[in-house]
PDB file of N, CA, C, O and CB in Angstrom:
ATOM      1  N   MET A   1     208.589 -19.082 229.251  1.00  0.00           N
ATOM      2  CA  MET A   1     207.176 -19.296 229.034  1.00  0.00           C
ATOM      3  C   MET A   1     206.898 -19.199 227.534  1.00  0.00           C
ATOM      4  O   MET A   1     207.296 -18.225 226.894  1.00  0.00           O
ATOM      5  CB  MET A   1     206.325 -18.271 229.836  1.00  0.00           C
ATOM      6  N   THR A   2     206.249 -20.158 226.993  1.00  0.00           N
ATOM      7  CA  THR A   2     205.896 -20.186 225.581  1.00  0.00           C
ATOM      8  C   THR A   2     204.441 -19.772 225.421  1.00  0.00           C
ATOM      9  O   THR A   2     203.571 -20.207 226.175  1.00  0.00           O
ATOM     10  CB  THR A   2     206.138 -21.591 224.975  1.00  0.00           C
ATOM     11  N   THR A   3     204.188 -18.923 224.425  1.00  0.00           N
ATOM     12  CA  THR A   3     202.837 -18.456 224.135  1.00  0.00           C
ATOM     13  C   THR A   3     202.539 -18.690 222.669  1.00  0.00           C
ATOM     14  O   THR A   3     203.408 -18.505 221.817  1.00  0.00           O
ATOM     15  CB  THR A   3     202.669 -16.959 224.498  1.00  0.00           C
ATOM     16  N   THR A   4     201.329 -19.093 222.374  1.00  0.00           N
ATOM     17  CA  THR A   4     200.898 -19.311 220.997  1.00  0.00           C
ATOM     18  C   THR A   4     199.984 -18.163 220.584  1.00  0.00           C
ATOM     19  O   THR A   4     199.082 -17.779 221.328  1.00  0.00           O
ATOM     20  CB  THR A   4     200.175 -20.685 220.843  1.00  0.00           C
ATOM     21  N   ILE A   5     200.227 -17.615 219.384  1.00  0.00           N
ATOM     22  CA  ILE A   5     199.362 -16.560 218.861  1.00  0.00           C
ATOM     23  C   ILE A   5     198.886 -16.955 217.468  1.00  0.00           C
ATOM     24  O   ILE A   5     199.555 -17.713 216.765  1.00  0.00           O
ATOM     25  CB  ILE A   5     200.105 -15.191 218.824  1.00  0.00           C
ATOM     26  N   GLN A   6     197.741 -16.445 217.081  1.00  0.00           N
ATOM     27  CA  GLN A   6     197.207 -16.717 215.754  1.00  0.00           C
ATOM     28  C   GLN A   6     197.529 -15.540 214.844  1.00  0.00           C
ATOM     29  O   GLN A   6     197.256 -14.387 215.179  1.00  0.00           O
ATOM     30  CB  GLN A   6     195.674 -16.975 215.807  1.00  0.00           C
ATOM     31  N   ILE A   7     198.118 -15.848 213.677  1.00  0.00           N
ATOM     32  CA  ILE A   7     198.426 -14.819 212.685  1.00  0.00           C
ATOM     33  C   ILE A   7     198.017 -15.324 211.314  1.00  0.00           C
ATOM     34  O   ILE A   7     197.877 -16.529 211.101  1.00  0.00           O
ATOM     35  CB  ILE A   7     199.935 -14.445 212.709  1.00  0.00           C
ATOM     36  N   SER A   8     197.829 -14.412 210.399  1.00  0.00           N
ATOM     37  CA  SER A   8     197.389 -14.790 209.052  1.00  0.00           C
ATOM     38  C   SER A   8     198.544 -15.392 208.251  1.00  0.00           C
ATOM     39  O   SER A   8     199.712 -15.261 208.618  1.00  0.00           O
ATOM     40  CB  SER A   8     196.811 -13.566 208.310  1.00  0.00           C
ATOM     41  N   ASP A   9     198.191 -16.049 207.157  1.00  0.00           N
ATOM     42  CA  ASP A   9     199.206 -16.640 206.274  1.00  0.00           C
ATOM     43  C   ASP A   9     200.119 -15.563 205.699  1.00  0.00           C
ATOM     44  O   ASP A   9     201.321 -15.780 205.547  1.00  0.00           O
ATOM     45  CB  ASP A   9     198.536 -17.428 205.133  1.00  0.00           C
ATOM     46  N   LYS A  10     199.553 -14.409 205.382  1.00  0.00           N
ATOM     47  CA  LYS A  10     200.349 -13.307 204.844  1.00  0.00           C
ATOM     48  C   LYS A  10     201.391 -12.849 205.866  1.00  0.00           C
ATOM     49  O   LYS A  10     202.543 -12.591 205.517  1.00  0.00           O
ATOM     50  CB  LYS A  10     199.437 -12.128 204.444  1.00  0.00           C
ATOM     51  N   THR A  11     200.976 -12.752 207.125  1.00  0.00           N
ATOM     52  CA  THR A  11     201.888 -12.311 208.179  1.00  0.00           C
ATOM     53  C   THR A  11     203.011 -13.312 208.396  1.00  0.00           C
ATOM     54  O   THR A  11     204.164 -12.912 208.557  1.00  0.00           O
ATOM     55  CB  THR A  11     201.128 -12.094 209.481  1.00  0.00           C
ATOM     56  N   ILE A  12     202.703 -14.603 208.405  1.00  0.00           N
ATOM     57  CA  ILE A  12     203.753 -15.606 208.613  1.00  0.00           C
ATOM     58  C   ILE A  12     204.731 -15.608 207.443  1.00  0.00           C
ATOM     59  O   ILE A  12     205.922 -15.855 207.632  1.00  0.00           O
ATOM     60  CB  ILE A  12     203.138 -17.007 208.793  1.00  0.00           C
ATOM     61  N   THR A  13     204.241 -15.336 206.243  1.00  0.00           N
ATOM     62  CA  THR A  13     205.127 -15.251 205.078  1.00  0.00           C
ATOM     63  C   THR A  13     206.106 -14.095 205.243  1.00  0.00           C
ATOM     64  O   THR A  13     207.299 -14.240 204.977  1.00  0.00           O
ATOM     65  CB  THR A  13     204.308 -15.079 203.778  1.00  0.00           C
ATOM     66  N   VAL A  14     205.600 -12.955 205.679  1.00  0.00           N
ATOM     67  CA  VAL A  14     206.461 -11.786 205.898  1.00  0.00           C
ATOM     68  C   VAL A  14     207.446 -12.059 207.029  1.00  0.00           C
ATOM     69  O   VAL A  14     208.620 -11.702 206.925  1.00  0.00           O
ATOM     70  CB  VAL A  14     205.612 -10.533 206.218  1.00  0.00           C
ATOM     71  N   LEU A  15     206.985 -12.686 208.105  1.00  0.00           N
ATOM     72  CA  LEU A  15     207.871 -12.999 209.225  1.00  0.00           C
ATOM     73  C   LEU A  15     208.991 -13.954 208.810  1.00  0.00           C
ATOM     74  O   LEU A  15     210.137 -13.785 209.227  1.00  0.00           O
ATOM     75  CB  LEU A  15     207.070 -13.605 210.375  1.00  0.00           C
ATOM     76  N   LYS A  16     208.666 -14.947 207.997  1.00  0.00           N
ATOM     77  CA  LYS A  16     209.695 -15.877 207.511  1.00  0.00           C
ATOM     78  C   LYS A  16     210.735 -15.137 206.680  1.00  0.00           C
ATOM     79  O   LYS A  16     211.935 -15.372 206.816  1.00  0.00           O
ATOM     80  CB  LYS A  16     209.057 -17.010 206.676  1.00  0.00           C
ATOM     81  N   MET A  17     210.263 -14.243 205.820  1.00  0.00           N
ATOM     82  CA  MET A  17     211.173 -13.468 204.981  1.00  0.00           C
ATOM     83  C   MET A  17     212.088 -12.586 205.843  1.00  0.00           C
ATOM     84  O   MET A  17     213.294 -12.517 205.606  1.00  0.00           O
ATOM     85  CB  MET A  17     210.373 -12.599 203.983  1.00  0.00           C
ATOM     86  N   LEU A  18     211.512 -11.922 206.831  1.00  0.00           N
ATOM     87  CA  LEU A  18     212.299 -11.063 207.713  1.00  0.00           C
ATOM     88  C   LEU A  18     213.275 -11.868 208.568  1.00  0.00           C
ATOM     89  O   LEU A  18     214.393 -11.423 208.827  1.00  0.00           O
ATOM     90  CB  LEU A  18     211.377 -10.249 208.610  1.00  0.00           C
ATOM     91  N   ARG A  19     212.850 -13.051 209.004  1.00  0.00           N
ATOM     92  CA  ARG A  19     213.742 -13.906 209.798  1.00  0.00           C
ATOM     93  C   ARG A  19     214.974 -14.278 208.991  1.00  0.00           C
ATOM     94  O   ARG A  19     216.090 -14.276 209.512  1.00  0.00           O
ATOM     95  CB  ARG A  19     213.008 -15.180 210.265  1.00  0.00           C
ATOM     96  N   ASP A  20     214.771 -14.598 207.715  1.00  0.00           N
ATOM     97  CA  ASP A  20     215.908 -14.913 206.840  1.00  0.00           C
ATOM     98  C   ASP A  20     216.751 -13.671 206.569  1.00  0.00           C
ATOM     99  O   ASP A  20     217.980 -13.737 206.567  1.00  0.00           O
ATOM    100  CB  ASP A  20     215.415 -15.513 205.513  1.00  0.00           C
ATOM    101  N   GLN A  21     216.095 -12.555 206.343  1.00  0.00           N
ATOM    102  CA  GLN A  21     216.794 -11.300 206.038  1.00  0.00           C
ATOM    103  C   GLN A  21     217.680 -10.856 207.201  1.00  0.00           C
ATOM    104  O   GLN A  21     218.815 -10.431 206.988  1.00  0.00           O
ATOM    105  CB  GLN A  21     215.783 -10.196 205.701  1.00  0.00           C
ATOM    106  N   PHE A  22     217.169 -10.951 208.423  1.00  0.00           N
ATOM    107  CA  PHE A  22     217.930 -10.535 209.601  1.00  0.00           C
ATOM    108  C   PHE A  22     218.831 -11.647 210.138  1.00  0.00           C
ATOM    109  O   PHE A  22     219.619 -11.439 211.060  1.00  0.00           O
ATOM    110  CB  PHE A  22     216.983 -10.077 210.691  1.00  0.00           C
ATOM    111  N   ARG A  23     218.698 -12.819 209.547  1.00  0.00           N
ATOM    112  CA  ARG A  23     219.516 -13.980 209.936  1.00  0.00           C
ATOM    113  C   ARG A  23     219.440 -14.257 211.436  1.00  0.00           C
ATOM    114  O   ARG A  23     220.457 -14.367 212.122  1.00  0.00           O
ATOM    115  CB  ARG A  23     220.973 -13.759 209.530  1.00  0.00           C
ATOM    116  N   VAL A  24     218.217 -14.365 211.918  1.00  0.00           N
ATOM    117  CA  VAL A  24     218.007 -14.700 213.325  1.00  0.00           C
ATOM    118  C   VAL A  24     217.449 -16.117 213.415  1.00  0.00           C
ATOM    119  O   VAL A  24     216.781 -16.575 212.488  1.00  0.00           O
ATOM    120  CB  VAL A  24     217.046 -13.677 214.012  1.00  0.00           C
ATOM    121  N   PRO A  25     217.715 -16.817 214.520  1.00  0.00           N
ATOM    122  CA  PRO A  25     217.341 -18.230 214.615  1.00  0.00           C
ATOM    123  C   PRO A  25     215.868 -18.498 214.911  1.00  0.00           C
ATOM    124  O   PRO A  25     215.388 -19.608 214.683  1.00  0.00           O
ATOM    125  CB  PRO A  25     218.154 -18.870 215.663  1.00  0.00           C
ATOM    126  N   SER A  26     215.139 -17.495 215.417  1.00  0.00           N
ATOM    127  CA  SER A  26     213.757 -17.753 215.814  1.00  0.00           C
ATOM    128  C   SER A  26     212.892 -16.513 215.601  1.00  0.00           C
ATOM    129  O   SER A  26     213.386 -15.408 215.376  1.00  0.00           O
ATOM    130  CB  SER A  26     213.695 -18.197 217.284  1.00  0.00           C
ATOM    131  N   TYR A  27     211.583 -16.741 215.680  1.00  0.00           N
ATOM    132  CA  TYR A  27     210.659 -15.615 215.573  1.00  0.00           C
ATOM    133  C   TYR A  27     210.776 -14.713 216.801  1.00  0.00           C
ATOM    134  O   TYR A  27     210.598 -13.499 216.704  1.00  0.00           O
ATOM    135  CB  TYR A  27     209.208 -16.117 215.411  1.00  0.00           C
ATOM    136  N   ASP A  28     211.075 -15.307 217.947  1.00  0.00           N
ATOM    137  CA  ASP A  28     211.277 -14.517 219.159  1.00  0.00           C
ATOM    138  C   ASP A  28     212.439 -13.546 218.971  1.00  0.00           C
ATOM    139  O   ASP A  28     212.338 -12.371 219.322  1.00  0.00           O
ATOM    140  CB  ASP A  28     211.536 -15.436 220.369  1.00  0.00           C
ATOM    141  N   ALA A  29     213.541 -14.044 218.414  1.00  0.00           N
ATOM    142  CA  ALA A  29     214.704 -13.183 218.161  1.00  0.00           C
ATOM    143  C   ALA A  29     214.353 -12.104 217.142  1.00  0.00           C
ATOM    144  O   ALA A  29     214.790 -10.961 217.274  1.00  0.00           O
ATOM    145  CB  ALA A  29     215.906 -14.020 217.661  1.00  0.00           C
ATOM    146  N   LEU A  30     213.568 -12.459 216.130  1.00  0.00           N
ATOM    147  CA  LEU A  30     213.143 -11.485 215.123  1.00  0.00           C
ATOM    148  C   LEU A  30     212.311 -10.383 215.765  1.00  0.00           C
ATOM    149  O   LEU A  30     212.529  -9.201 215.498  1.00  0.00           O
ATOM    150  CB  LEU A  30     212.341 -12.175 214.004  1.00  0.00           C
ATOM    151  N   LEU A  31     211.366 -10.764 216.605  1.00  0.00           N
ATOM    152  CA  LEU A  31     210.524  -9.767 217.262  1.00  0.00           C
ATOM    153  C   LEU A  31     211.356  -8.849 218.150  1.00  0.00           C
ATOM    154  O   LEU A  31     211.081  -7.651 218.223  1.00  0.00           O
ATOM    155  CB  LEU A  31     209.431 -10.450 218.090  1.00  0.00           C
ATOM    156  N   GLN A  32     212.359  -9.383 218.819  1.00  0.00           N
ATOM    157  CA  GLN A  32     213.232  -8.548 219.642  1.00  0.00           C
ATOM    158  C   GLN A  32     213.989  -7.534 218.785  1.00  0.00           C
ATOM    159  O   GLN A  32     214.129  -6.375 219.173  1.00  0.00           O
ATOM    160  CB  GLN A  32     214.224  -9.421 220.426  1.00  0.00           C
ATOM    161  N   VAL A  33     214.479  -7.968 217.616  1.00  0.00           N
ATOM    162  CA  VAL A  33     215.187  -7.062 216.704  1.00  0.00           C
ATOM    163  C   VAL A  33     214.245  -5.961 216.222  1.00  0.00           C
ATOM    164  O   VAL A  33     214.611  -4.785 216.214  1.00  0.00           O
ATOM    165  CB  VAL A  33     215.767  -7.841 215.493  1.00  0.00           C
ATOM    166  N   LEU A  34     213.038  -6.342 215.823  1.00  0.00           N
ATOM    167  CA  LEU A  34     212.075  -5.362 215.325  1.00  0.00           C
ATOM    168  C   LEU A  34     211.664  -4.375 216.417  1.00  0.00           C
ATOM    169  O   LEU A  34     211.504  -3.185 216.144  1.00  0.00           O
ATOM    170  CB  LEU A  34     210.841  -6.070 214.769  1.00  0.00           C
ATOM    171  N   ILE A  35     211.492  -4.850 217.635  1.00  0.00           N
ATOM    172  CA  ILE A  35     211.141  -3.961 218.750  1.00  0.00           C
ATOM    173  C   ILE A  35     212.270  -2.976 219.016  1.00  0.00           C
ATOM    174  O   ILE A  35     212.015  -1.799 219.272  1.00  0.00           O
ATOM    175  CB  ILE A  35     210.833  -4.774 220.025  1.00  0.00           C
ATOM    176  N   GLN A  36     213.511  -3.441 218.960  1.00  0.00           N
ATOM    177  CA  GLN A  36     214.647  -2.543 219.170  1.00  0.00           C
ATOM    178  C   GLN A  36     214.681  -1.455 218.107  1.00  0.00           C
ATOM    179  O   GLN A  36     214.987  -0.301 218.408  1.00  0.00           O
ATOM    180  CB  GLN A  36     215.962  -3.328 219.162  1.00  0.00           C
ATOM    181  N   LYS A  37     214.369  -1.816 216.861  1.00  0.00           N
ATOM    182  CA  LYS A  37     214.373  -0.829 215.781  1.00  0.00           C
ATOM    183  C   LYS A  37     213.296   0.230 216.006  1.00  0.00           C
ATOM    184  O   LYS A  37     213.519   1.407 215.720  1.00  0.00           O
ATOM    185  CB  LYS A  37     214.161  -1.519 214.423  1.00  0.00           C
ATOM    186  N   VAL A  38     212.154  -0.166 216.507  1.00  0.00           N
ATOM    187  CA  VAL A  38     211.060   0.774 216.751  1.00  0.00           C
ATOM    188  C   VAL A  38     211.379   1.669 217.939  1.00  0.00           C
ATOM    189  O   VAL A  38     211.100   2.867 217.905  1.00  0.00           O
ATOM    190  CB  VAL A  38     209.743   0.021 216.993  1.00  0.00           C
ATOM    191  N   GLU A  39     211.957   1.103 218.982  1.00  0.00           N
ATOM    192  CA  GLU A  39     212.218   1.862 220.199  1.00  0.00           C
ATOM    193  C   GLU A  39     213.501   2.670 220.144  1.00  0.00           C
ATOM    194  O   GLU A  39     213.718   3.524 221.003  1.00  0.00           O
ATOM    195  CB  GLU A  39     212.270   0.938 221.365  1.00  0.00           C
ATOM    196  N   LYS A  40     214.361   2.427 219.158  1.00  0.00           N
ATOM    197  CA  LYS A  40     215.634   3.134 219.065  1.00  0.00           C
ATOM    198  C   LYS A  40     215.365   4.625 218.862  1.00  0.00           C
ATOM    199  O   LYS A  40     214.599   5.000 217.975  1.00  0.00           O
ATOM    200  CB  LYS A  40     216.506   2.564 217.905  1.00  0.00           C
ATOM    201  N   PRO A  41     215.988   5.468 219.673  1.00  0.00           N
ATOM    202  CA  PRO A  41     215.752   6.906 219.514  1.00  0.00           C
ATOM    203  C   PRO A  41     216.213   7.400 218.146  1.00  0.00           C
ATOM    204  O   PRO A  41     217.237   6.967 217.619  1.00  0.00           O
ATOM    205  CB  PRO A  41     216.470   7.687 220.619  1.00  0.00           C
ATOM    206  N   LYS A  42     215.446   8.294 217.601  1.00  0.00           N
ATOM    207  CA  LYS A  42     215.772   8.858 216.295  1.00  0.00           C
ATOM    208  C   LYS A  42     216.945   9.820 216.422  1.00  0.00           C
ATOM    209  O   LYS A  42     217.049  10.569 217.393  1.00  0.00           O
ATOM    210  CB  LYS A  42     214.548   9.575 215.688  1.00  0.00           C
ATOM    211  N   LYS A  43     217.826   9.790 215.428  1.00  0.00           N
ATOM    212  CA  LYS A  43     218.928  10.743 215.405  1.00  0.00           C
ATOM    213  C   LYS A  43     218.382  12.084 214.913  1.00  0.00           C
ATOM    214  O   LYS A  43     217.536  12.132 214.020  1.00  0.00           O
ATOM    215  CB  LYS A  43     220.104  10.236 214.494  1.00  0.00           C
ATOM    216  N   THR A  44     218.867  13.144 215.493  1.00  0.00           N
ATOM    217  CA  THR A  44     218.435  14.468 215.067  1.00  0.00           C
ATOM    218  C   THR A  44     219.566  15.152 214.317  1.00  0.00           C
ATOM    219  O   THR A  44     220.709  14.697 214.336  1.00  0.00           O
ATOM    220  CB  THR A  44     217.988  15.320 216.275  1.00  0.00           C
ATOM    221  N   LEU A  45     219.238  16.217 213.677  1.00  0.00           N
ATOM    222  CA  LEU A  45     220.236  16.998 212.961  1.00  0.00           C
ATOM    223  C   LEU A  45     220.780  18.121 213.833  1.00  0.00           C
ATOM    224  O   LEU A  45     221.503  18.986 213.338  1.00  0.00           O
ATOM    225  CB  LEU A  45     219.643  17.567 211.678  1.00  0.00           C
ATOM    226  N   TRP A  46     220.448  18.124 215.113  1.00  0.00           N
ATOM    227  CA  TRP A  46     220.932  19.155 216.019  1.00  0.00           C
ATOM    228  C   TRP A  46     222.452  19.136 216.037  1.00  0.00           C
ATOM    229  O   TRP A  46     223.065  18.107 216.326  1.00  0.00           O
ATOM    230  CB  TRP A  46     220.365  18.953 217.441  1.00  0.00           C
ATOM    231  N   GLY A  47     223.047  20.256 215.734  1.00  0.00           N
ATOM    232  CA  GLY A  47     224.501  20.353 215.726  1.00  0.00           C
ATOM    233  C   GLY A  47     225.137  19.937 214.419  1.00  0.00           C
ATOM    234  O   GLY A  47     226.364  19.927 214.315  1.00  0.00           O
ATOM    235  N   ALA A  48     224.342  19.593 213.414  1.00  0.00           N
ATOM    236  CA  ALA A  48     224.895  19.133 212.144  1.00  0.00           C
ATOM    237  C   ALA A  48     225.594  20.256 211.387  1.00  0.00           C
ATOM    238  O   ALA A  48     226.444  19.995 210.536  1.00  0.00           O
ATOM    239  CB  ALA A  48     223.796  18.538 211.283  1.00  0.00           C
ATOM    240  N   GLY A  49     225.247  21.490 211.687  1.00  0.00           N
ATOM    241  CA  GLY A  49     225.858  22.628 211.015  1.00  0.00           C
ATOM    242  C   GLY A  49     227.221  22.994 211.566  1.00  0.00           C
ATOM    243  O   GLY A  49     227.865  23.926 211.083  1.00  0.00           O
ATOM    244  N   GLY A  50     227.649  22.278 212.555  1.00  0.00           N
ATOM    245  CA  GLY A  50     228.944  22.584 213.148  1.00  0.00           C
ATOM    246  C   GLY A  50     228.936  23.941 213.812  1.00  0.00           C
ATOM    247  O   GLY A  50     227.998  24.281 214.533  1.00  0.00           O
ATOM    248  N   LYS A  51     229.972  24.714 213.574  1.00  0.00           N
ATOM    249  CA  LYS A  51     230.083  26.025 214.219  1.00  0.00           C
ATOM    250  C   LYS A  51     229.720  27.153 213.268  1.00  0.00           C
ATOM    251  O   LYS A  51     230.147  28.291 213.459  1.00  0.00           O
ATOM    252  CB  LYS A  51     231.494  26.234 214.748  1.00  0.00           C
ATOM    253  N   LEU A  52     228.932  26.844 212.242  1.00  0.00           N
ATOM    254  CA  LEU A  52     228.500  27.880 211.315  1.00  0.00           C
ATOM    255  C   LEU A  52     227.460  28.769 211.984  1.00  0.00           C
ATOM    256  O   LEU A  52     226.655  28.305 212.792  1.00  0.00           O
ATOM    257  CB  LEU A  52     227.932  27.257 210.022  1.00  0.00           C
ATOM    258  N   SER A  53     227.490  30.044 211.640  1.00  0.00           N
ATOM    259  CA  SER A  53     226.476  30.954 212.169  1.00  0.00           C
ATOM    260  C   SER A  53     225.181  30.751 211.392  1.00  0.00           C
ATOM    261  O   SER A  53     225.188  30.182 210.300  1.00  0.00           O
ATOM    262  CB  SER A  53     226.950  32.439 212.085  1.00  0.00           C
ATOM    263  N   MET A  54     224.080  31.215 211.955  1.00  0.00           N
ATOM    264  CA  MET A  54     222.788  31.092 211.287  1.00  0.00           C
ATOM    265  C   MET A  54     222.817  31.813 209.944  1.00  0.00           C
ATOM    266  O   MET A  54     222.223  31.338 208.976  1.00  0.00           O
ATOM    267  CB  MET A  54     221.662  31.654 212.175  1.00  0.00           C
ATOM    268  N   LYS A  55     223.496  32.949 209.874  1.00  0.00           N
ATOM    269  CA  LYS A  55     223.600  33.707 208.626  1.00  0.00           C
ATOM    270  C   LYS A  55     224.306  32.871 207.560  1.00  0.00           C
ATOM    271  O   LYS A  55     223.875  32.854 206.407  1.00  0.00           O
ATOM    272  CB  LYS A  55     224.356  35.038 208.857  1.00  0.00           C
ATOM    273  N   GLU A  56     225.381  32.181 207.926  1.00  0.00           N
ATOM    274  CA  GLU A  56     226.118  31.355 206.966  1.00  0.00           C
ATOM    275  C   GLU A  56     225.281  30.165 206.504  1.00  0.00           C
ATOM    276  O   GLU A  56     225.338  29.780 205.336  1.00  0.00           O
ATOM    277  CB  GLU A  56     227.433  30.863 207.586  1.00  0.00           C
ATOM    278  N   ILE A  57     224.515  29.591 207.403  1.00  0.00           N
ATOM    279  CA  ILE A  57     223.677  28.443 207.052  1.00  0.00           C
ATOM    280  C   ILE A  57     222.581  28.864 206.082  1.00  0.00           C
ATOM    281  O   ILE A  57     222.297  28.148 205.122  1.00  0.00           O
ATOM    282  CB  ILE A  57     223.060  27.813 208.316  1.00  0.00           C
ATOM    283  N   LEU A  58     221.959  30.021 206.323  1.00  0.00           N
ATOM    284  CA  LEU A  58     220.825  30.466 205.517  1.00  0.00           C
ATOM    285  C   LEU A  58     221.229  31.190 204.237  1.00  0.00           C
ATOM    286  O   LEU A  58     220.380  31.435 203.379  1.00  0.00           O
ATOM    287  CB  LEU A  58     219.954  31.363 206.336  1.00  0.00           C
ATOM    288  N   LYS A  59     222.507  31.537 204.091  1.00  0.00           N
ATOM    289  CA  LYS A  59     222.980  32.362 202.977  1.00  0.00           C
ATOM    290  C   LYS A  59     222.567  31.807 201.610  1.00  0.00           C
ATOM    291  O   LYS A  59     222.015  32.547 200.797  1.00  0.00           O
ATOM    292  CB  LYS A  59     224.489  32.485 203.038  1.00  0.00           C
ATOM    293  N   ASN A  60     222.812  30.563 201.348  1.00  0.00           N
ATOM    294  CA  ASN A  60     222.522  29.977 200.031  1.00  0.00           C
ATOM    295  C   ASN A  60     221.381  28.973 200.084  1.00  0.00           C
ATOM    296  O   ASN A  60     221.339  28.037 199.285  1.00  0.00           O
ATOM    297  CB  ASN A  60     223.762  29.302 199.475  1.00  0.00           C
ATOM    298  N   LEU A  61     220.470  29.159 201.006  1.00  0.00           N
ATOM    299  CA  LEU A  61     219.387  28.211 201.181  1.00  0.00           C
ATOM    300  C   LEU A  61     218.382  28.250 200.034  1.00  0.00           C
ATOM    301  O   LEU A  61     217.879  27.207 199.616  1.00  0.00           O
ATOM    302  CB  LEU A  61     218.686  28.479 202.481  1.00  0.00           C
ATOM    303  N   ARG A  62     218.088  29.436 199.525  1.00  0.00           N
ATOM    304  CA  ARG A  62     217.119  29.547 198.434  1.00  0.00           C
ATOM    305  C   ARG A  62     217.754  29.170 197.107  1.00  0.00           C
ATOM    306  O   ARG A  62     218.964  29.305 196.923  1.00  0.00           O
ATOM    307  CB  ARG A  62     216.551  30.969 198.360  1.00  0.00           C
ATOM    308  N   ASP A  63     216.928  28.697 196.187  1.00  0.00           N
ATOM    309  CA  ASP A  63     217.390  28.388 194.838  1.00  0.00           C
ATOM    310  C   ASP A  63     217.637  29.675 194.067  1.00  0.00           C
ATOM    311  O   ASP A  63     217.081  30.722 194.398  1.00  0.00           O
ATOM    312  CB  ASP A  63     216.369  27.504 194.097  1.00  0.00           C
ATOM    313  N   GLU A  64     218.466  29.593 193.047  1.00  0.00           N
ATOM    314  CA  GLU A  64     218.789  30.766 192.230  1.00  0.00           C
ATOM    315  C   GLU A  64     217.534  31.369 191.600  1.00  0.00           C
ATOM    316  O   GLU A  64     217.409  32.592 191.537  1.00  0.00           O
ATOM    317  CB  GLU A  64     219.795  30.390 191.135  1.00  0.00           C
ATOM    318  N   HIS A  65     216.595  30.527 191.128  1.00  0.00           N
ATOM    319  CA  HIS A  65     215.412  31.050 190.437  1.00  0.00           C
ATOM    320  C   HIS A  65     214.436  31.719 191.404  1.00  0.00           C
ATOM    321  O   HIS A  65     213.529  32.420 190.956  1.00  0.00           O
ATOM    322  CB  HIS A  65     214.704  29.926 189.685  1.00  0.00           C
ATOM    323  N   ASP A  66     214.591  31.525 192.715  1.00  0.00           N
ATOM    324  CA  ASP A  66     213.731  32.177 193.697  1.00  0.00           C
ATOM    325  C   ASP A  66     214.164  33.612 193.969  1.00  0.00           C
ATOM    326  O   ASP A  66     213.392  34.396 194.520  1.00  0.00           O
ATOM    327  CB  ASP A  66     213.725  31.387 194.992  1.00  0.00           C
ATOM    328  N   ARG A  67     215.362  33.956 193.598  1.00  0.00           N
ATOM    329  CA  ARG A  67     215.886  35.293 193.886  1.00  0.00           C
ATOM    330  C   ARG A  67     215.443  36.283 192.814  1.00  0.00           C
ATOM    331  O   ARG A  67     215.286  35.915 191.650  1.00  0.00           O
ATOM    332  CB  ARG A  67     217.425  35.264 193.983  1.00  0.00           C
ATOM    333  N   TYR A  68     215.246  37.521 193.202  1.00  0.00           N
ATOM    334  CA  TYR A  68     214.872  38.542 192.214  1.00  0.00           C
ATOM    335  C   TYR A  68     215.740  39.729 192.287  1.00  0.00           C
ATOM    336  O   TYR A  68     215.556  40.677 191.523  1.00  0.00           O
ATOM    337  CB  TYR A  68     213.463  38.963 192.390  1.00  0.00           C
TER     338      TYR A  68
END
């Protein structure tokens, strides 16, 4: 099913640029790529510290000039 939408000249300029940047053949493909980027779950830093204890992680967290 094909649908027509009205967009501003500025928007079509940006869409053309993004279509070239992502190297997709159509605006439909571009919109699918952009939707996937928005819906993709964010990566968290949970577990990034490995097996370090909380004390080891926080040990050098403050800057030298903050210490007295």
